[in-house]
Every structure is written in C-alpha cells, then in structure tokens.
C-alpha positions as CSV (number, residue, x, y, z in Angstrom):
1,M,-0.3,-0.1,0.3
2,I,2.7,2.3,0.6
3,A,4.2,1.3,-2.2
4,Q,1.2,2.6,-4.3
5,D,1.0,5.9,-2.2
6,I,5.0,6.7,-3.6
7,E,3.7,5.8,-6.7
8,G,1.0,7.7,-7.0
9,L,2.5,10.9,-5.3
10,V,5.5,10.4,-7.9
11,R,3.1,10.7,-10.6
12,R,1.6,13.8,-9.5
13,I,5.0,15.4,-8.8
14,G,6.0,14.5,-12.4
15,R,2.5,16.4,-13.8
16,H,3.0,19.1,-12.2
17,R,6.4,19.6,-12.9
18,E,5.1,19.3,-16.7
19,M,2.5,21.8,-16.3
20,L,4.9,24.6,-14.8
21,A,7.5,23.6,-17.5
22,Q,4.9,24.6,-20.0
23,V,4.0,27.6,-18.3
24,A,7.5,28.9,-17.7
25,S,7.8,28.1,-21.5
26,A,4.7,30.4,-22.1
27,Q,5.8,33.1,-20.2
28,A,9.4,33.3,-21.4
29,Q,7.8,33.3,-25.3
30,A,4.9,36.2,-24.3
31,L,8.2,37.8,-22.7
32,L,10.0,37.9,-25.6
33,E,7.0,39.2,-27.7
34,L,6.8,41.7,-25.0
35,K,10.3,43.0,-25.5
36,A,10.2,42.8,-29.3
37,L,7.0,45.5,-28.9
38,L,8.4,47.4,-26.2
39,E,11.4,48.0,-28.5
40,R,9.3,48.8,-31.5
41,A,7.8,51.5,-29.3
42,G,11.0,53.1,-28.3
43,G,11.5,51.3,-25.0
44,R,8.1,53.4,-23.7
45,A,4.5,52.2,-23.4
46,A,1.5,53.1,-21.3
47,G,1.6,51.0,-18.4
48,A,3.6,48.3,-19.7
49,M,7.0,46.9,-18.1
50,T,10.4,48.7,-19.1
51,P,12.6,46.9,-21.2
52,A,15.1,46.5,-17.9
53,E,12.1,45.2,-15.9
54,V,11.1,42.5,-19.2
55,D,14.7,41.7,-19.2
56,E,15.0,40.7,-15.3
57,E,11.4,38.6,-15.9
58,I,13.4,36.9,-18.5
59,R,16.5,35.9,-16.5
60,A,14.6,34.8,-13.5
61,T,12.1,32.3,-16.0
62,A,15.3,31.1,-17.4
63,L,16.3,30.3,-14.1
64,L,12.7,28.9,-13.0
65,R,13.1,26.8,-16.2
66,E,16.6,25.3,-15.1
67,L,15.1,24.7,-11.3
68,V,12.0,22.5,-12.9
69,A,14.1,20.8,-15.4
70,G,16.4,20.0,-12.0
71,R,19.4,21.4,-13.6
72,A,19.8,24.8,-11.2
73,G,20.9,22.6,-8.4
74,R,24.1,21.3,-10.1
75,A,27.4,22.1,-8.7
76,A,28.8,25.3,-10.3
77,R,31.5,25.0,-12.7
78,A,35.1,26.1,-11.5
79,A,35.3,29.1,-14.0
80,P,33.3,30.9,-16.3
81,K,32.6,29.0,-20.0
82,V,32.9,31.5,-22.9
83,L,32.0,30.1,-26.7
84,L,34.3,31.6,-29.4
85,V,32.4,31.8,-32.9
86,D,35.3,32.8,-35.5
87,D,35.8,31.1,-39.0
88,D,39.7,32.2,-38.7
89,P,41.9,29.9,-37.1
90,T,44.5,32.4,-35.9
91,T,41.9,34.8,-34.5
92,R,40.1,31.9,-32.5
93,N,43.8,31.1,-31.0
94,L,44.6,34.4,-29.9
95,I,41.8,35.1,-28.4
96,S,41.9,31.6,-26.9
97,H,45.3,32.1,-25.3
98,F,44.4,35.5,-23.9
99,L,40.8,33.6,-22.2
100,R,42.7,30.7,-20.9
101,K,45.2,33.1,-19.6
102,E,42.6,34.4,-16.9
103,D,41.5,31.2,-16.4
104,I,38.3,31.0,-18.3
105,V,37.2,28.1,-20.0
106,V,37.0,28.7,-24.1
107,E,35.1,26.4,-26.4
108,K,35.0,27.0,-30.0
109,A,33.1,27.0,-33.1
110,A,34.0,27.8,-37.0
111,G,30.6,28.8,-38.1
112,G,27.6,30.5,-36.9
113,S,25.2,27.3,-37.3
114,D,27.9,25.4,-34.9
115,G,27.8,28.3,-32.6
116,L,23.8,28.1,-32.5
117,A,23.8,24.5,-31.7
118,R,26.8,24.9,-28.6
119,A,25.3,27.6,-27.5
120,R,21.7,25.6,-27.2
121,S,23.4,22.8,-25.8
122,G,26.5,23.8,-23.7
123,R,24.9,26.6,-21.9
124,P,27.5,29.4,-22.3
125,D,28.4,32.2,-19.9
126,L,29.3,34.2,-22.9
127,L,29.2,34.6,-26.5
128,I,32.1,36.1,-28.3
129,V,30.8,35.8,-31.9
130,D,32.8,37.4,-35.3
131,A,30.3,39.7,-37.2
132,A,30.8,38.0,-40.6
133,V,31.6,34.5,-39.2
134,T,30.8,32.1,-42.5
135,G,27.3,29.9,-42.5
136,M,25.2,32.1,-40.0
137,N,26.6,35.6,-39.8
138,G,27.0,37.3,-36.3
139,F,23.9,39.3,-36.1
140,E,21.5,36.1,-37.6
141,L,23.3,34.0,-35.1
142,L,22.6,36.8,-32.1
143,S,18.9,36.9,-33.3
144,A,18.5,33.5,-33.4
145,L,19.9,33.4,-29.8
146,K,17.6,36.4,-28.4
147,N,14.3,34.7,-30.0
148,D,15.0,31.1,-28.4
149,P,14.1,31.3,-24.6
150,E,16.7,29.0,-23.7
151,T,19.4,30.9,-24.8
152,S,18.1,34.9,-24.7
153,A,20.0,35.7,-21.6
154,I,23.5,34.9,-22.2
155,P,25.4,37.9,-23.4
156,V,26.7,38.2,-26.6
157,L,29.8,40.6,-27.7
158,I,30.4,41.2,-31.3
159,L,33.4,41.7,-33.4
160,S,33.9,43.2,-36.4
161,S,36.3,44.7,-38.6
162,L,33.8,47.4,-40.1
163,D,34.3,50.4,-37.9
164,E,31.2,51.5,-38.6
165,E,28.1,53.6,-37.1
166,E,25.2,51.2,-38.5
167,T,27.2,47.7,-37.4
168,I,27.4,49.3,-33.8
169,V,23.9,50.2,-33.7
170,Q,22.4,46.8,-35.1
171,S,24.6,45.3,-32.4
172,L,23.3,47.6,-29.5
173,D,19.7,47.3,-30.8
174,E,20.3,43.1,-30.9
175,G,21.2,43.7,-27.3
176,A,24.6,42.7,-27.6
177,N,28.1,44.2,-26.9
178,Y,30.7,45.3,-29.5
179,I,34.4,45.4,-29.8
180,V,36.0,46.6,-33.3
181,K,39.3,44.9,-34.8
182,P,42.1,45.2,-34.3
183,F,41.6,44.9,-30.6
184,S,44.1,45.4,-27.4
185,P,44.1,41.8,-25.7
186,R,44.3,43.5,-22.3
187,I,40.7,45.7,-23.4
188,L,39.3,42.7,-24.8
189,I,39.7,41.0,-21.8
190,A,38.6,44.0,-19.4
191,K,35.4,43.9,-21.8
192,V,34.7,39.9,-20.9
193,K,35.5,40.2,-17.8
194,K,33.0,43.3,-16.9
195,I,30.5,41.3,-19.3
196,L,30.7,37.8,-16.9
197,R,30.7,39.8,-13.5
198,D,27.5,41.6,-14.7
199,A,25.8,38.4,-15.8
200,R,27.1,36.4,-13.2
201,P,24.0,36.4,-10.8
202,H,21.9,35.1,-13.5
203,A,24.1,32.7,-14.8
204,P,22.1,28.9,-14.4
205,D,25.4,27.7,-12.6
206,H,26.5,31.1,-11.0
207,R,30.1,30.0,-12.1
208,P,32.3,32.6,-10.3
209,L,35.3,34.7,-11.8
C-alpha cells in the first residue's frame, strides 16, 4: 500500500513539473514578444513594464525553467565558459590564448550554425561572435539566440572589423556588446570580465570569475 502511495505521489510530482515547464515556456515566449513590442515603441508604452524589467523577468523565467528541469542544483563549474565563434583559426587561437590565461574555459566554433548548436547544448556564460562568421553571420546568430527562450539571456560580444555606425547600432539594437578589430588583448579581457561580472548573478550555474 505504501509503495502504491509513493508511486502515485511521484506521478503527481511529474505531472506538476510538466505543467510548470509549460507555464514557464509560455511566459518566456510572452516576455520575448513584449520586449520586441517595447523595442518597436522606443522602450515606452503606457502601463507596460520597462525594457529593464522585462529583461529581469526573462532571466528569472530562465532560472525557473532550470529549476523545473532539475539543472539548477548542479555544482557550479570551476570557471566561467566562453563560446568563441569565428571562422579565422588565427583569431580563434589568439583570443583563446588570452582568455585561458585568465582561467576562462573556452569552446570554439568555426561557423554560425555550429555556434548556435553549441550555445543551445553547452549553456556558455558568454558568446564572442565575429560579425562576418560564415554560414550564419554574427547578427543572424545573435537574433536566433535572442528569439529562443533557452538562450535569450546569454550575453553576446560581437567582434567586427567594420568600424561603421550602422554595424554598432545593429549590435546594440540586438542587445549585444561590441568591440572593433583590431583590438588590444587587455581591452578585450577587460570587456569580457565586465560582461561576465554583470551577468554572473543570473547565470544558471553561478560560475565564479
């Protein structure tokens, strides 16, 4: 009898977990739609949340989904993880060298599509993406990340040799940080550390920097 009671409770917990997951997924999608509408309205709408409040709700919903999925209780990784997406092997190796000297874990992808897949499966703390990466360019990758509730909270740093106002504006409009090539390694590291510090309280595994 006790065994049957336990089985019944386990099934109920499973059903409740599925319901919570569905609610969290629907909320995440609604928040992304609200954010897009606010951006079209210039960040202002009567009676609506501010863009900053929407971003905070998106991060909270992402954490809820981690909890429901049973992933948030995992031990934190020893170091923050950066996914570097660049089709130039020299640039990848150079940036990786400087990041690893700062005890940052680096994963690399040579194309945008591979970068998107790795971002979805590996849950990095930050993406560094070349704007002109092959396959799916940096801005297409950024848009795909921001429109997916599973990856929308991951910060992105765009690298580009195009020192043009339009490119900068496009990066900022999509919610990314921006740095122009060629860049000083010290400036890149400082930028990466700041982004990781700002994002750390909301990272699923709260990795230390």
